DRENPA-3360 file (N, C-alpha, C; in nm, 2 decimals, always signed):
BEGIN
1 = MSSERPAI = +0.08/-0.12/+0.00/+0.00/+0.00/+0.00/+0.09/+0.13/+0.00 ~ +0.04/+0.23/-0.06/+0.11/+0.36/-0.06/+0.08/+0.44/+0.06 ~ +0.18/+0.52/+0.09/+0.16/+0.62/+0.20/+0.12/+0.76/+0.15 ~ +0.09/+0.77/+0.02/+0.05/+0.89/-0.04/-0.09/+0.92/-0.01 ~ -0.15/+1.03/-0.07/-0.28/+1.07/-0.05/-0.38/+0.95/-0.08 ~ -0.48/+0.93/+0.01/-0.57/+0.81/-0.02/-0.63/+0.82/-0.15 ~ -0.66/+0.70/-0.21/-0.73/+0.69/-0.34/-0.87/+0.73/-0.33 ~ -0.94/+0.69/-0.22/-1.08/+0.71/-0.20/-1.10/+0.76/-0.06;
9 = VFEGVHKR = -1.18/+0.86/-0.04/-1.22/+0.91/+0.09/-1.37/+0.94/+0.10 ~ -1.43/+0.89/+0.21/-1.57/+0.92/+0.25/-1.56/+1.01/+0.37 ~ -1.63/+1.12/+0.37/-1.63/+1.21/+0.49/-1.78/+1.24/+0.53 ~ -1.83/+1.18/+0.64/-1.96/+1.20/+0.68/-2.07/+1.18/+0.58 ~ -2.06/+1.07/+0.50/-2.14/+1.04/+0.39/-2.28/+0.98/+0.43 ~ -2.38/+1.05/+0.39/-2.52/+1.00/+0.41/-2.58/+0.98/+0.27 ~ -2.66/+0.87/+0.26/-2.73/+0.85/+0.13/-2.87/+0.80/+0.16 ~ -2.96/+0.88/+0.10/-3.10/+0.85/+0.11/-3.16/+0.82/-0.03;
17 = FGPRQVLG = -3.26/+0.74/-0.03/-3.35/+0.72/-0.15/-3.49/+0.75/-0.10 ~ -3.54/+0.87/-0.12/-3.66/+0.91/-0.07/-3.65/+0.91/+0.09 ~ -3.75/+0.84/+0.15/-3.74/+0.84/+0.30/-3.65/+0.74/+0.36 ~ -3.59/+0.65/+0.27/-3.51/+0.54/+0.32/-3.36/+0.58/+0.32 ~ -3.31/+0.57/+0.44/-3.17/+0.60/+0.46/-3.09/+0.47/+0.44 ~ -2.99/+0.48/+0.35/-2.91/+0.36/+0.32/-2.77/+0.37/+0.39 ~ -2.71/+0.49/+0.39/-2.59/+0.51/+0.46/-2.61/+0.63/+0.56 ~ -2.55/+0.61/+0.68/-2.58/+0.72/+0.78/-2.45/+0.76/+0.85;
25 = GVDLAIAQ = -2.37/+0.84/+0.77/-2.25/+0.90/+0.83/-2.13/+0.81/+0.81 ~ -2.09/+0.77/+0.69/-1.97/+0.69/+0.67/-1.85/+0.77/+0.66 ~ -1.75/+0.73/+0.73/-1.61/+0.79/+0.72/-1.52/+0.68/+0.69 ~ -1.44/+0.70/+0.58/-1.35/+0.59/+0.54/-1.24/+0.65/+0.45 ~ -1.12/+0.59/+0.46/-1.01/+0.63/+0.37/-0.95/+0.50/+0.32 ~ -0.94/+0.48/+0.19/-0.88/+0.37/+0.12/-0.75/+0.41/+0.06 ~ -0.64/+0.35/+0.09/-0.51/+0.39/+0.05/-0.48/+0.35/-0.10 ~ -0.39/+0.42/-0.16/-0.35/+0.39/-0.30/-0.29/+0.25/-0.29;
33 = GEIFAIIG = -0.32/+0.17/-0.39/-0.27/+0.03/-0.39/-0.32/-0.07/-0.30 ~ -0.42/-0.03/-0.22/-0.48/-0.12/-0.12/-0.59/-0.20/-0.18 ~ -0.60/-0.33/-0.14/-0.72/-0.41/-0.17/-0.81/-0.41/-0.05 ~ -0.93/-0.35/-0.07/-1.02/-0.32/+0.04/-1.15/-0.40/+0.01 ~ -1.20/-0.48/+0.10/-1.32/-0.56/+0.08/-1.43/-0.50/+0.17 ~ -1.55/-0.50/+0.11/-1.67/-0.45/+0.19/-1.76/-0.57/+0.20 ~ -1.79/-0.61/+0.33/-1.88/-0.73/+0.35/-1.99/-0.68/+0.44 ~ -2.09/-0.77/+0.46/-2.20/-0.74/+0.55/-2.33/-0.81/+0.49;
41 = PSGTGKSV = -2.43/-0.81/+0.57/-2.56/-0.87/+0.53/-2.61/-0.80/+0.40 ~ -2.71/-0.87/+0.33/-2.77/-0.82/+0.22/-2.85/-0.69/+0.25 ~ -2.86/-0.60/+0.16/-2.94/-0.48/+0.18/-2.89/-0.38/+0.28 ~ -2.76/-0.38/+0.30/-2.70/-0.29/+0.40/-2.63/-0.17/+0.33 ~ -2.63/-0.17/+0.20/-2.57/-0.05/+0.13/-2.43/-0.08/+0.07 ~ -2.39/-0.20/+0.06/-2.26/-0.23/+0.00/-2.24/-0.18/-0.14 ~ -2.34/-0.22/-0.22/-2.33/-0.18/-0.36/-2.35/-0.03/-0.38 ~ -2.43/+0.03/-0.29/-2.45/+0.18/-0.30/-2.32/+0.24/-0.26;
49 = TLKLASGQ = -2.24/+0.19/-0.17/-2.11/+0.25/-0.13/-2.02/+0.24/-0.25 ~ -2.02/+0.13/-0.32/-1.93/+0.11/-0.44/-1.97/+0.21/-0.54 ~ -2.10/+0.23/-0.57/-2.14/+0.33/-0.67/-2.11/+0.47/-0.63 ~ -2.12/+0.50/-0.50/-2.08/+0.63/-0.45/-1.93/+0.66/-0.48 ~ -1.85/+0.55/-0.45/-1.70/+0.57/-0.46/-1.66/+0.58/-0.60 ~ -1.74/+0.53/-0.70/-1.70/+0.53/-0.84/-1.77/+0.64/-0.91 ~ -1.85/+0.72/-0.85/-1.92/+0.84/-0.91/-2.04/+0.80/-0.99 ~ -2.10/+0.68/-0.97/-2.23/+0.64/-1.03/-2.34/+0.70/-0.96;
57 = LFPTSGTV = -2.33/+0.72/-0.83/-2.42/+0.79/-0.74/-2.35/+0.90/-0.66 ~ -2.43/+0.99/-0.61/-2.37/+1.10/-0.53/-2.44/+1.10/-0.39 ~ -2.36/+1.15/-0.29/-2.42/+1.14/-0.16/-2.53/+1.25/-0.14 ~ -2.62/+1.21/-0.05/-2.72/+1.31/-0.01/-2.66/+1.42/+0.07 ~ -2.56/+1.38/+0.16/-2.48/+1.48/+0.22/-2.34/+1.42/+0.25 ~ -2.24/+1.50/+0.28/-2.11/+1.45/+0.30/-2.03/+1.46/+0.17 ~ -1.91/+1.41/+0.18/-1.81/+1.42/+0.06/-1.75/+1.29/+0.03 ~ -1.75/+1.26/-0.10/-1.67/+1.15/-0.15/-1.56/+1.20/-0.25;
65 = RLLGEDLA = -1.44/+1.16/-0.22/-1.33/+1.20/-0.31/-1.27/+1.08/-0.37 ~ -1.25/+1.08/-0.50/-1.19/+0.98/-0.58/-1.06/+1.03/-0.65 ~ -0.95/+0.98/-0.61/-0.82/+1.02/-0.67/-0.80/+1.17/-0.65 ~ -0.84/+1.22/-0.53/-0.83/+1.36/-0.49/-0.94/+1.45/-0.54 ~ -1.03/+1.40/-0.62/-1.14/+1.49/-0.67/-1.27/+1.47/-0.59 ~ -1.33/+1.58/-0.55/-1.47/+1.58/-0.49/-1.57/+1.55/-0.60 ~ -1.62/+1.43/-0.60/-1.70/+1.38/-0.72/-1.83/+1.47/-0.74 ~ -1.89/+1.52/-0.63/-2.01/+1.60/-0.65/-1.98/+1.73/-0.71;
73 = GLSSRALA = -1.86/+1.78/-0.70/-1.82/+1.91/-0.75/-1.77/+1.91/-0.90 ~ -1.77/+1.79/-0.96/-1.71/+1.78/-1.10/-1.82/+1.81/-1.20 ~ -1.78/+1.87/-1.31/-1.87/+1.88/-1.42/-1.88/+1.74/-1.49 ~ -1.98/+1.73/-1.58/-2.00/+1.60/-1.64/-1.88/+1.56/-1.73 ~ -1.81/+1.66/-1.79/-1.69/+1.63/-1.87/-1.58/+1.59/-1.78 ~ -1.56/+1.66/-1.67/-1.45/+1.62/-1.57/-1.47/+1.49/-1.51 ~ -1.60/+1.46/-1.48/-1.63/+1.33/-1.43/-1.60/+1.22/-1.53 ~ -1.64/+1.24/-1.65/-1.61/+1.14/-1.76/-1.46/+1.12/-1.77;
81 = RLRRRVGY = -1.38/+1.22/-1.76/-1.23/+1.21/-1.77/-1.18/+1.12/-1.65 ~ -1.24/+1.15/-1.53/-1.20/+1.08/-1.41/-1.23/+0.93/-1.42 ~ -1.35/+0.90/-1.48/-1.39/+0.76/-1.49/-1.30/+0.68/-1.58 ~ -1.23/+0.75/-1.67/-1.13/+0.67/-1.75/-1.01/+0.62/-1.67 ~ -1.00/+0.67/-1.55/-0.89/+0.62/-1.46/-0.93/+0.51/-1.37 ~ -1.06/+0.46/-1.39/-1.11/+0.35/-1.31/-1.16/+0.24/-1.39 ~ -1.17/+0.12/-1.34/-1.23/+0.01/-1.41/-1.34/-0.05/-1.32 ~ -1.44/-0.11/-1.37/-1.56/-0.15/-1.29/-1.60/-0.29/-1.35;
89 = LFQSGALL = -1.61/-0.39/-1.26/-1.66/-0.52/-1.29/-1.79/-0.54/-1.23 ~ -1.90/-0.54/-1.32/-2.03/-0.55/-1.27/-2.07/-0.69/-1.23 ~ -2.16/-0.71/-1.14/-2.20/-0.84/-1.09/-2.23/-0.94/-1.20 ~ -2.30/-0.90/-1.30/-2.35/-0.99/-1.41/-2.24/-1.00/-1.51 ~ -2.13/-0.92/-1.51/-2.04/-0.91/-1.62/-2.07/-0.81/-1.72 ~ -2.20/-0.79/-1.75/-2.25/-0.68/-1.83/-2.19/-0.68/-1.97 ~ -2.17/-0.80/-2.03/-2.11/-0.81/-2.16/-2.23/-0.80/-2.26 ~ -2.20/-0.74/-2.38/-2.30/-0.73/-2.49/-2.30/-0.86/-2.56;
97 = GWKTLAEN = -2.42/-0.92/-2.57/-2.44/-1.06/-2.62/-2.41/-1.07/-2.77 ~ -2.42/-0.96/-2.85/-2.40/-0.96/-2.99/-2.26/-0.93/-3.03 ~ -2.17/-0.91/-2.93/-2.03/-0.89/-2.96/-1.95/-1.01/-2.90 ~ -1.83/-1.04/-2.97/-1.75/-1.14/-2.92/-1.68/-1.09/-2.79 ~ -1.61/-1.19/-2.72/-1.54/-1.15/-2.60/-1.44/-1.04/-2.63 ~ -1.37/-1.06/-2.73/-1.26/-0.96/-2.77/-1.33/-0.83/-2.80 ~ -1.44/-0.82/-2.87/-1.51/-0.70/-2.90/-1.56/-0.63/-2.78 ~ -1.61/-0.71/-2.68/-1.65/-0.65/-2.55/-1.53/-0.59/-2.48;
105 = VALPLAER = -1.42/-0.66/-2.47/-1.30/-0.61/-2.40/-1.25/-0.48/-2.47 ~ -1.27/-0.47/-2.60/-1.22/-0.36/-2.68/-1.30/-0.23/-2.67 ~ -1.42/-0.24/-2.61/-1.52/-0.13/-2.62/-1.46/+0.00/-2.56 ~ -1.40/+0.00/-2.44/-1.35/+0.12/-2.38/-1.24/+0.19/-2.48 ~ -1.16/+0.11/-2.54/-1.05/+0.16/-2.63/-1.11/+0.22/-2.75 ~ -1.21/+0.15/-2.81/-1.27/+0.19/-2.93/-1.36/+0.31/-2.92 ~ -1.44/+0.31/-2.81/-1.54/+0.42/-2.79/-1.49/+0.54/-2.72 ~ -1.40/+0.52/-2.62/-1.36/+0.63/-2.54/-1.22/+0.68/-2.59;
113 = DRLPPDQV = -1.13/+0.59/-2.62/-1.00/+0.63/-2.66/-0.98/+0.65/-2.81 ~ -1.07/+0.59/-2.88/-1.07/+0.59/-3.03/-0.93/+0.56/-3.09 ~ -0.88/+0.45/-3.04/-0.75/+0.41/-3.09/-0.77/+0.33/-3.22 ~ -0.66/+0.34/-3.31/-0.67/+0.26/-3.43/-0.68/+0.11/-3.41 ~ -0.74/+0.04/-3.50/-0.76/-0.11/-3.48/-0.64/-0.19/-3.44 ~ -0.52/-0.16/-3.50/-0.41/-0.24/-3.48/-0.36/-0.22/-3.33 ~ -0.37/-0.10/-3.27/-0.34/-0.08/-3.13/-0.44/-0.15/-3.04 ~ -0.56/-0.14/-3.08/-0.67/-0.20/-3.00/-0.65/-0.35/-2.99;
121 = EGRVQAAL = -0.62/-0.42/-3.10/-0.61/-0.56/-3.11/-0.50/-0.61/-3.02 ~ -0.38/-0.55/-3.02/-0.27/-0.59/-2.93/-0.30/-0.58/-2.79 ~ -0.37/-0.47/-2.75/-0.40/-0.45/-2.61/-0.51/-0.55/-2.56 ~ -0.61/-0.58/-2.65/-0.71/-0.67/-2.61/-0.65/-0.81/-2.59 ~ -0.57/-0.85/-2.68/-0.51/-0.98/-2.67/-0.42/-0.99/-2.54 ~ -0.35/-0.89/-2.51/-0.28/-0.89/-2.38/-0.37/-0.90/-2.26 ~ -0.48/-0.83/-2.26/-0.57/-0.83/-2.15/-0.64/-0.97/-2.14 ~ -0.68/-1.02/-2.25/-0.74/-1.16/-2.25/-0.64/-1.26/-2.20;
129 = GEVGLADA = -0.51/-1.25/-2.24/-0.41/-1.34/-2.19/-0.39/-1.33/-2.04 ~ -0.40/-1.21/-1.99/-0.38/-1.19/-1.85/-0.49/-1.26/-1.76 ~ -0.61/-1.28/-1.82/-0.71/-1.34/-1.74/-0.73/-1.49/-1.79 ~ -0.64/-1.54/-1.87/-0.65/-1.68/-1.91/-0.75/-1.71/-2.02 ~ -0.77/-1.61/-2.11/-0.87/-1.62/-2.22/-0.80/-1.59/-2.35 ~ -0.68/-1.62/-2.37/-0.60/-1.59/-2.49/-0.66/-1.65/-2.61 ~ -0.72/-1.77/-2.60/-0.78/-1.84/-2.72/-0.93/-1.83/-2.73 ~ -0.99/-1.74/-2.65/-1.14/-1.74/-2.65/-1.20/-1.61/-2.70;
137 = GELYPAEV = -1.12/-1.52/-2.76/-1.16/-1.39/-2.80/-1.27/-1.39/-2.90 ~ -1.28/-1.49/-2.99/-1.37/-1.49/-3.10/-1.51/-1.56/-3.06 ~ -1.52/-1.60/-2.93/-1.64/-1.66/-2.88/-1.74/-1.55/-2.84 ~ -1.86/-1.59/-2.83/-1.97/-1.49/-2.79/-2.00/-1.53/-2.64 ~ -2.06/-1.43/-2.56/-2.09/-1.46/-2.42/-2.18/-1.58/-2.41 ~ -2.28/-1.61/-2.50/-2.37/-1.72/-2.49/-2.30/-1.86/-2.51 ~ -2.18/-1.85/-2.56/-2.10/-1.97/-2.59/-2.00/-2.01/-2.48 ~ -2.00/-1.94/-2.38/-1.89/-1.96/-2.28/-1.96/-1.97/-2.14;
145 = SGGMVKRA = -1.88/-2.02/-2.04/-1.93/-2.04/-1.91/-1.95/-1.90/-1.83 ~ -2.01/-1.91/-1.72/-2.02/-1.78/-1.64/-1.89/-1.74/-1.59 ~ -1.80/-1.83/-1.56/-1.67/-1.79/-1.52/-1.59/-1.72/-1.63 ~ -1.61/-1.77/-1.75/-1.54/-1.70/-1.87/-1.60/-1.56/-1.89 ~ -1.73/-1.55/-1.87/-1.79/-1.42/-1.89/-1.73/-1.32/-1.78 ~ -1.72/-1.37/-1.66/-1.66/-1.28/-1.55/-1.51/-1.24/-1.59 ~ -1.44/-1.34/-1.64/-1.30/-1.31/-1.67/-1.29/-1.21/-1.79 ~ -1.38/-1.23/-1.89/-1.38/-1.13/-2.00/-1.41/-0.99/-1.95;
153 = AFARAIIE = -1.51/-0.99/-1.86/-1.55/-0.86/-1.80/-1.43/-0.80/-1.72 ~ -1.36/-0.89/-1.65/-1.24/-0.84/-1.58/-1.14/-0.78/-1.68 ~ -1.12/-0.85/-1.79/-1.02/-0.80/-1.89/-1.07/-0.66/-1.94 ~ -1.20/-0.64/-1.96/-1.25/-0.51/-2.01/-1.22/-0.41/-1.90 ~ -1.24/-0.45/-1.77/-1.22/-0.35/-1.66/-1.07/-0.30/-1.65 ~ -0.98/-0.38/-1.69/-0.84/-0.34/-1.68/-0.77/-0.30/-1.81 ~ -0.85/-0.29/-1.92/-0.80/-0.26/-2.05/-0.73/-0.13/-2.06 ~ -0.78/-0.03/-1.99/-0.72/+0.11/-1.99/-0.62/+0.13/-1.88;
161 = DPEVLFFD = -0.58/+0.02/-1.82/-0.48/+0.03/-1.71/-0.52/+0.13/-1.60 ~ -0.64/+0.10/-1.54/-0.69/+0.20/-1.44/-0.61/+0.20/-1.31 ~ -0.63/+0.32/-1.24/-0.56/+0.33/-1.11/-0.65/+0.27/-1.00 ~ -0.78/+0.26/-1.03/-0.87/+0.21/-0.93/-0.96/+0.11/-1.00 ~ -0.98/-0.01/-0.93/-1.07/-0.11/-0.98/-1.18/-0.14/-0.88 ~ -1.30/-0.14/-0.93/-1.42/-0.17/-0.85/-1.48/-0.30/-0.89 ~ -1.51/-0.39/-0.79/-1.57/-0.52/-0.82/-1.70/-0.54/-0.74 ~ -1.81/-0.56/-0.81/-1.94/-0.58/-0.74/-1.97/-0.72/-0.75;
169 = EPTSGLDP = -1.96/-0.79/-0.63/-1.99/-0.94/-0.62/-1.92/-1.01/-0.74 ~ -1.79/-1.01/-0.74/-1.72/-1.07/-0.86/-1.73/-1.22/-0.87 ~ -1.76/-1.29/-0.75/-1.77/-1.44/-0.75/-1.91/-1.49/-0.75 ~ -2.01/-1.40/-0.75/-2.15/-1.44/-0.74/-2.19/-1.53/-0.86 ~ -2.25/-1.64/-0.82/-2.30/-1.74/-0.92/-2.19/-1.83/-0.97 ~ -2.07/-1.83/-0.92/-1.96/-1.91/-0.97/-1.94/-2.03/-0.88 ~ -1.89/-2.14/-0.94/-1.86/-2.26/-0.85/-1.73/-2.22/-0.77 ~ -1.71/-2.30/-0.66/-1.59/-2.27/-0.58/-1.46/-2.26/-0.65;
177 = VMARTIDN = -1.43/-2.34/-0.74/-1.30/-2.34/-0.81/-1.29/-2.21/-0.89 ~ -1.39/-2.18/-0.97/-1.39/-2.05/-1.05/-1.39/-1.93/-0.96 ~ -1.46/-1.94/-0.85/-1.46/-1.82/-0.75/-1.31/-1.80/-0.71 ~ -1.24/-1.90/-0.67/-1.10/-1.88/-0.63/-1.02/-1.83/-0.74 ~ -1.05/-1.87/-0.87/-0.97/-1.82/-0.98/-0.99/-1.66/-0.99 ~ -1.11/-1.62/-0.97/-1.14/-1.47/-0.98/-1.07/-1.40/-0.86 ~ -1.08/-1.47/-0.74/-1.00/-1.41/-0.63/-0.86/-1.39/-0.66 ~ -0.80/-1.50/-0.72/-0.65/-1.49/-0.75/-0.63/-1.38/-0.85;
185 = LIAQVGRA = -0.72/-1.36/-0.95/-0.70/-1.26/-1.05/-0.70/-1.12/-0.98 ~ -0.79/-1.10/-0.89/-0.80/-0.97/-0.82/-0.67/-0.94/-0.75 ~ -0.62/-1.04/-0.68/-0.49/-1.02/-0.60/-0.38/-1.00/-0.69 ~ -0.36/-1.09/-0.79/-0.25/-1.08/-0.88/-0.24/-0.96/-0.97 ~ -0.36/-0.93/-1.04/-0.36/-0.82/-1.13/-0.36/-0.69/-1.05 ~ -0.43/-0.68/-0.94/-0.43/-0.56/-0.86/-0.29/-0.53/-0.81 ~ -0.22/-0.62/-0.76/-0.09/-0.60/-0.70/+0.02/-0.57/-0.81 ~ +0.01/-0.65/-0.92/+0.10/-0.63/-1.03/+0.09/-0.49/-1.09;
193 = RGATCVVV = -0.03/-0.44/-1.10/-0.05/-0.31/-1.16/-0.05/-0.19/-1.05 ~ -0.04/-0.23/-0.93/-0.04/-0.13/-0.82/-0.17/-0.05/-0.81 ~ -0.28/-0.12/-0.86/-0.41/-0.06/-0.86/-0.48/-0.07/-0.72 ~ -0.56/+0.03/-0.69/-0.64/+0.03/-0.57/-0.76/-0.06/-0.61 ~ -0.80/-0.16/-0.53/-0.91/-0.25/-0.56/-1.01/-0.24/-0.44 ~ -1.14/-0.22/-0.48/-1.25/-0.22/-0.38/-1.35/-0.33/-0.42 ~ -1.37/-0.42/-0.33/-1.45/-0.54/-0.37/-1.57/-0.55/-0.27 ~ -1.69/-0.55/-0.33/-1.81/-0.58/-0.25/-1.84/-0.73/-0.27;
201 = THDLAGVL = -1.86/-0.80/-0.16/-1.88/-0.94/-0.18/-1.95/-1.00/-0.05 ~ -2.02/-1.12/-0.08/-2.06/-1.20/+0.03/-1.96/-1.31/+0.06 ~ -1.87/-1.33/-0.03/-1.77/-1.44/-0.02/-1.66/-1.41/+0.07 ~ -1.68/-1.41/+0.20/-1.58/-1.38/+0.30/-1.46/-1.47/+0.29 ~ -1.48/-1.60/+0.27/-1.37/-1.69/+0.26/-1.27/-1.65/+0.15 ~ -1.32/-1.59/+0.05/-1.23/-1.54/-0.06/-1.15/-1.42/-0.02 ~ -1.21/-1.32/+0.03/-1.14/-1.20/+0.06/-1.04/-1.21/+0.18 ~ -1.07/-1.31/+0.26/-0.98/-1.33/+0.37/-0.84/-1.37/+0.32;
209 = RYADRIGF = -0.84/-1.43/+0.20/-0.71/-1.47/+0.14/-0.63/-1.36/+0.08 ~ -0.69/-1.25/+0.04/-0.62/-1.15/-0.04/-0.64/-1.00/+0.01 ~ -0.74/-0.97/+0.08/-0.77/-0.83/+0.12/-0.66/-0.78/+0.22 ~ -0.63/-0.65/+0.20/-0.54/-0.59/+0.30/-0.63/-0.55/+0.42 ~ -0.75/-0.50/+0.39/-0.84/-0.46/+0.50/-0.98/-0.50/+0.46 ~ -1.07/-0.53/+0.56/-1.21/-0.56/+0.53/-1.29/-0.47/+0.62 ~ -1.40/-0.41/+0.55/-1.49/-0.33/+0.63/-1.62/-0.40/+0.64 ~ -1.68/-0.41/+0.76/-1.81/-0.47/+0.78/-1.91/-0.37/+0.79;
217 = LKGGRFLQ = -2.00/-0.37/+0.69/-2.11/-0.26/+0.68/-2.24/-0.32/+0.73 ~ -2.30/-0.25/+0.82/-2.44/-0.28/+0.86/-2.51/-0.16/+0.92 ~ -2.64/-0.15/+0.89/-2.71/-0.03/+0.95/-2.66/+0.10/+0.90 ~ -2.60/+0.10/+0.78/-2.56/+0.22/+0.71/-2.43/+0.28/+0.76 ~ -2.35/+0.20/+0.84/-2.22/+0.24/+0.89/-2.13/+0.12/+0.89 ~ -2.00/+0.15/+0.89/-1.90/+0.05/+0.91/-1.88/+0.02/+1.06 ~ -1.92/-0.10/+1.10/-1.91/-0.14/+1.24/-1.76/-0.18/+1.27 ~ -1.69/-0.22/+1.18/-1.54/-0.25/+1.20/-1.47/-0.25/+1.06;
225 = VADPETIL = -1.35/-0.19/+1.07/-1.26/-0.19/+0.95/-1.13/-0.24/+1.00 ~ -1.08/-0.35/+0.95/-0.95/-0.41/+1.01/-0.89/-0.51/+0.91 ~ -0.77/-0.55/+0.94/-0.71/-0.65/+0.86/-0.78/-0.79/+0.88 ~ -0.76/-0.89/+0.79/-0.83/-1.01/+0.80/-0.81/-1.09/+0.93 ~ -0.69/-1.09/+0.99/-0.67/-1.15/+1.11/-0.75/-1.09/+1.22 ~ -0.76/-0.96/+1.23/-0.84/-0.89/+1.33/-0.99/-0.92/+1.31 ~ -1.03/-0.92/+1.19/-1.18/-0.95/+1.16/-1.21/-1.09/+1.21 ~ -1.13/-1.18/+1.18/-1.16/-1.32/+1.22/-1.17/-1.33/+1.37;
233 = RSPVPEVR = -1.11/-1.25/+1.45/-1.11/-1.25/+1.59/-1.19/-1.13/+1.65 ~ -1.29/-1.08/+1.57/-1.36/-0.97/+1.61/-1.45/-0.99/+1.73 ~ -1.45/-0.89/+1.82/-1.54/-0.89/+1.94/-1.67/-0.83/+1.90 ~ -1.69/-0.77/+1.78/-1.82/-0.71/+1.75/-1.92/-0.81/+1.72 ~ -2.03/-0.81/+1.80/-2.13/-0.92/+1.79/-2.19/-0.94/+1.64 ~ -2.21/-0.84/+1.57/-2.27/-0.85/+1.44/-2.16/-0.92/+1.34 ~ -2.04/-0.88/+1.36/-1.93/-0.94/+1.28/-1.91/-1.09/+1.32 ~ -1.92/-1.12/+1.45/-1.90/-1.26/+1.49/-2.02/-1.34/+1.43;
241 = AFLEAQHL = -2.14/-1.29/+1.43/-2.25/-1.37/+1.38/-2.24/-1.39/+1.23 ~ -2.18/-1.29/+1.16/-2.16/-1.31/+1.01/-2.05/-1.42/+0.99 ~ -1.95/-1.41/+1.07/-1.84/-1.51/+1.06/-1.89/-1.65/+1.09 ~ -1.97/-1.66/+1.20/-2.01/-1.79/+1.24/-2.11/-1.86/+1.14 ~ -2.19/-1.77/+1.07/-2.28/-1.82/+0.97/-2.20/-1.88/+0.86 ~ -2.08/-1.84/+0.83/-2.00/-1.89/+0.73/-1.89/-1.99/+0.78 ~ -1.90/-2.02/+0.91/-1.81/-2.11/+0.97/-1.66/-2.07/+0.95 ~ -1.63/-1.94/+0.97/-1.50/-1.89/+0.94/-1.44/-1.82/+1.07;
249 = EARL = -1.50/-1.83/+1.18/-1.45/-1.76/+1.30/-1.31/-1.81/+1.33 ~ -1.22/-1.72/+1.36/-1.08/-1.75/+1.41/-1.01/-1.85/+1.32 ~ -1.03/-1.84/+1.19/-0.96/-1.94/+1.10/-0.90/-1.86/+0.98 ~ -0.77/-1.88/+0.96/-0.70/-1.81/+0.85/-0.60/-1.90/+0.79;
% end
């Protein structure tokens, strides 16, 4: 992790949707190069936190800073420029079914960077190779497994060499072997590139293997933020209940 200015900062962040409060005063700083995981029960605002951090949503009150920029204060053009410095892996993969895996991976380069085809092809092949799909680029999403869809979406997320990577339930719907493959990719690719990674997941067993810190979110606030060892031995009742439900207490 870097000792420089944090990559992501939440200061007193509240988020409401109409009368429903999702986040109630979140304070958090995620260091550059850190792999930070957000866990907690369903419906506690994990994905909303990820969308706030990436500028897809804005706080009702409080401040969110991404790479030093106050997201709510940016113009649409400045926000678009900032988003080119981040990658996002959606829970479903969000690939376009009428395009091949390679064409899906190429989309950010072709549409945002407008690179010539020869440059796009080389970078796409490199990204597909990095996620173990070097020979699958000409296949369509319907022709491959869910794990291959997730890996292709991963390649698309890293194609512009982002400084920050966001992962929304990256192992959801995958068998245990493929889930561990995605976990390994997050750890290997994130550390090799020096990228800040923020992972929202229910798969605590996975993030215990690679996260630098884990934040337990419930009731609109982080009840504990700590390294995996400390989380496993947490005295916080809600964290302990979550661990015990997954049979993971005090085991690393």
